[in-house]
N, C-alpha and C positions, 0 to 999 in steps of 0.2 A: 899172423892171425887170420885178413883178410881172405887167403885162396886156399884155411879149413872152414872157414863158418862166412857167410852175408846176413847181412841182415833182413831178408827175403826170404831167408831159410825157416823152415817150420820151424814149434816150437818141440815138438815131435825129434825133428832131426838137430835141432841145437841142446835137446839133453842125450842125446845118444853121442855126441861130439864132445859131453863132458864125461859120461857116461867113457867116451876111449879114451877121456885126460885127449882133445885136441884143439880146444880151449878151455882156457879156466872163465871161472865163473866171475871175477872182478873186469876180463876180456870182452866178455858180452855185455858187459856192463856199460863195461869202458865206450864199445860197440854203438849203444843204442843212446848214451849221450850224446857222444858228439853229435850222431843223426839228430836228435832232438833239439841239441844246441843249432845246428842249421840251414834244420824246416818249420822244426815247427815256429819260430819265428811266422814264417806268412799260410800255418795251416793253426794255429792257438787250440788247442785238441792235448795235450801237456797244461795241466792246467796251475798243480799242486805236486811242484818238481820235490824232494825227496832221496836226492842221491847219497849225503851225506853216510845214510845210516843202512841205504840201499850198498852204500859201502864195505860197511861194516857187513851186510850180511853174508855180501860174495864174499870178501876174504873168512869168515869164518866155515862160509859153506868147500872152498876152497880146503882148509883146514879138515874138515871133518871129510872129502872126498879122501882128500893122501891119509887119511886114517883106514880106509877103507869101510868108511860107512854109507850109509845111500834112505835116498828119501826119493818121493814121485817127483817134484821140481828140483831135488837141488842144487843152489843156484842162477834160476835160470832167470834172466830181473822180466818183469811183469808191473804190467798197471792196475787197476783199479775205476772203476770210476765214483764221477764225487761222491754221489752220497753214500759209498760206503766209508765208515767212520775206518780210522788211523789214526793211533795216537799221532794227538799232536801237532795234526793236519787241520785245515779249515775242513768241515763238512757245511756249504752254503744251500744243497742240492738249488743254484740261483738265486736265495733270498736275500737282498739285502737288510732283510733285519737278521738273517742269521747271520752277515761277512766277517763276523768276530769269531764265530762260536769255535773253539780248536777239540776235539774230543780229546776224551781221557784215560778210552778206553778201543779197542779196539775190534768193528763188528766182527761176528761168528765166519764168515766167509773172511776174513783179513785173518782172522789168526787160525784157518783152515790151512790157506794155501801158505803162509808160516812156519804152518806147520809141518809141510809138505816137503816146505827149505825153502819158499822162493825168495828170490829179491825183491819188494814191492817201491821200485822207482821213482810213483811220479799216482797220480789222481788225473781221469782224463775227465773233462769239460761237458756237463749233461745243459737241456733244457731249466728250465725255473719251473719248481717241481717235478719235474720229466714230465711234463704233461704235453708235448710238442715232441712235433716231427725233424725240426732243424732243432741243433746245439748251441743254445742262443740266451744268454741270460742280464742283467747291468750289471753283474763281477765282473763276469771275467771276457766277454763280450761272446763274440761269432765264429767256431767253427767252421772252416770250409773245407772242398771234398779236396781231397788230397789230387785228384784228375785235374780238377776244373775250379780253381777256386772264385769262382762268383756262383759256384752252385753250395749246397748245404751237403752235409754228409750224413744227414737224416739224425733222428735222435730216436729215445734219448738215450743210449747209445752212442749218439755220433762222433765223440769225442774218440772213443778206442772203437770207434771203426774206420775213423783216419787215421789213431795213430797204427794200426793196425794197415792199411793198406799202404799207407808212408814208411813202414821201416821202423816205427818209430818204437816200435814194440812186438816181441814176440807170442805173445798172450796178454788176455782180456779180460776181465771179468764185470761183466756186462750181466741188466735185468731185459728182463721182458714179460709184461704187463693184456697191455694192447699195440705192440708191433714194434719196441725198443732197440729190437736188437735184430728183426726181421725186415724193418724199413731200411734202418746202415748197408744191410745187409745187400738189398737189392741198390739201392742207391751206389 
């Protein structure tokens, strides 16, 4: 599979490879899962993995493609910023008093990417209340910049930006009010 697509291909390229049946959704998920297992211990970008559900979604996407069905993100593994609710996973915004909160519903953006066929495989680190230019908090710790582990990847979408830059995910859904995507893009 690695001769057909690699972890640094764009989401658009991965979707084209899925469309052309050069790779399966399960293969793409496994490629990213292996990279997360290898590189995330030093990066701490991925904080709430959900590989079992993502595997189920990837298998379903492969079956849908085999039936000729299509959707904009069908079979693409991706991550979401930790602040977005994903049913069954923790949503803490890095705050200790929310450390045990598990959402009983999906946020609208989560529901939309799932409806588009994405296999959401994990959530990524954020600063407390999304209010810092580095992604560090007392629940998950500090995310490190993949190009220099002594530096921050920025924030508040720092976990997502580090995951993208390290090839741990092909697509991340973050948010930006005061620089939360723009600062990590610059860092």
